C-alpha positions as CSV (number, residue, x, y, z in Angstrom):
1,X,-11.5,-20.8,8.5
2,X,-11.1,-24.2,6.8
3,X,-11.0,-27.4,8.8
4,X,-7.2,-26.8,9.2
5,X,-4.8,-23.9,9.1
6,X,-1.0,-23.5,9.3
7,X,-0.7,-20.9,12.0
8,X,3.0,-20.5,11.1
9,X,1.7,-18.2,8.3
10,X,0.1,-15.9,10.9
11,X,3.2,-15.9,13.1
12,X,5.6,-15.2,10.3
13,X,3.4,-12.4,9.0
14,X,3.2,-10.8,12.4
15,X,6.9,-11.1,13.0
16,X,7.6,-9.7,9.5
17,X,5.5,-6.6,10.3
18,X,7.3,-6.2,13.6
19,X,10.8,-6.3,12.2
20,X,10.4,-5.2,8.5
21,X,12.1,-1.8,9.2
22,X,15.2,-3.5,10.6
23,X,15.5,-5.9,7.7
24,X,16.9,-3.2,5.3
25,X,15.0,-4.8,2.4
26,X,12.5,-3.5,-0.1
27,X,9.0,-3.6,1.3
28,X,7.1,-3.7,-2.0
29,X,4.4,-6.4,-2.1
30,X,6.5,-8.7,-4.3
31,X,9.5,-8.6,-1.9
32,X,7.3,-8.9,1.1
33,X,5.6,-12.0,-0.3
34,X,9.0,-13.5,-1.3
35,X,10.5,-12.9,2.1
36,X,7.5,-14.4,3.9
37,X,7.4,-17.4,1.5
38,X,11.1,-18.2,1.9
39,X,10.9,-17.9,5.6
40,X,7.9,-20.3,5.7
41,X,9.7,-22.8,3.6
42,X,12.5,-22.9,6.2
43,X,10.2,-23.3,9.2
44,X,8.2,-26.3,10.3
45,X,4.5,-26.0,9.7
46,X,2.1,-25.8,12.7
47,X,-1.3,-27.0,11.6
48,X,-4.3,-26.7,13.8
49,X,-7.8,-28.0,13.4
50,X,-9.6,-26.8,16.5
51,X,-9.9,-23.7,18.6
52,X,-8.1,-25.5,21.5
53,X,-5.3,-26.2,19.0
54,X,-5.2,-22.5,18.3
55,X,-4.9,-21.7,22.0
56,X,-2.1,-24.2,22.5
57,X,-0.2,-23.0,19.4
58,X,-0.5,-19.3,20.5
59,X,1.1,-20.2,23.8
60,X,3.9,-22.2,22.1
61,X,4.5,-19.3,19.7
62,X,5.1,-16.9,22.6
63,X,8.2,-18.8,23.7
64,X,11.4,-16.9,23.2
65,X,13.3,-19.6,21.2
66,X,10.3,-19.9,18.8
67,X,10.3,-16.2,18.1
68,X,14.0,-16.2,17.6
69,X,13.7,-19.0,15.0
70,X,11.1,-17.1,13.1
71,X,13.1,-13.9,13.1
72,X,16.2,-15.7,12.0
73,X,14.3,-17.3,9.1
74,X,13.0,-13.9,8.1
75,X,16.5,-12.3,8.2
76,X,17.9,-15.1,6.1
77,X,15.0,-14.7,3.6
78,X,15.4,-11.0,3.4
79,X,19.1,-11.3,2.6
80,X,18.3,-13.7,-0.2
81,X,15.6,-11.4,-1.6
82,X,17.8,-8.4,-1.4
83,X,20.4,-10.1,-3.5
84,X,17.9,-11.0,-6.2
85,X,14.7,-9.0,-6.0
86,X,12.0,-9.9,-8.5
87,X,10.4,-6.4,-8.8
């Protein structure tokens, strides 16, 4: 791990894997990457630089509103990608 990391990438990837079947979108690698990238662009970054920062961020990411925001961003991104897939 570098000296800093945006844990939002991990959270969005985990949520994508949890809800991808409900997104009704193509799950090829290109569409997967496009959906995750679009969602990340519409969510605030959460950078950490220490292990204690990782622990704090994991606790924050468990909150219901945080999870709902991530899922909403993924759903919006999937709708955009479905309209104009690049594969």
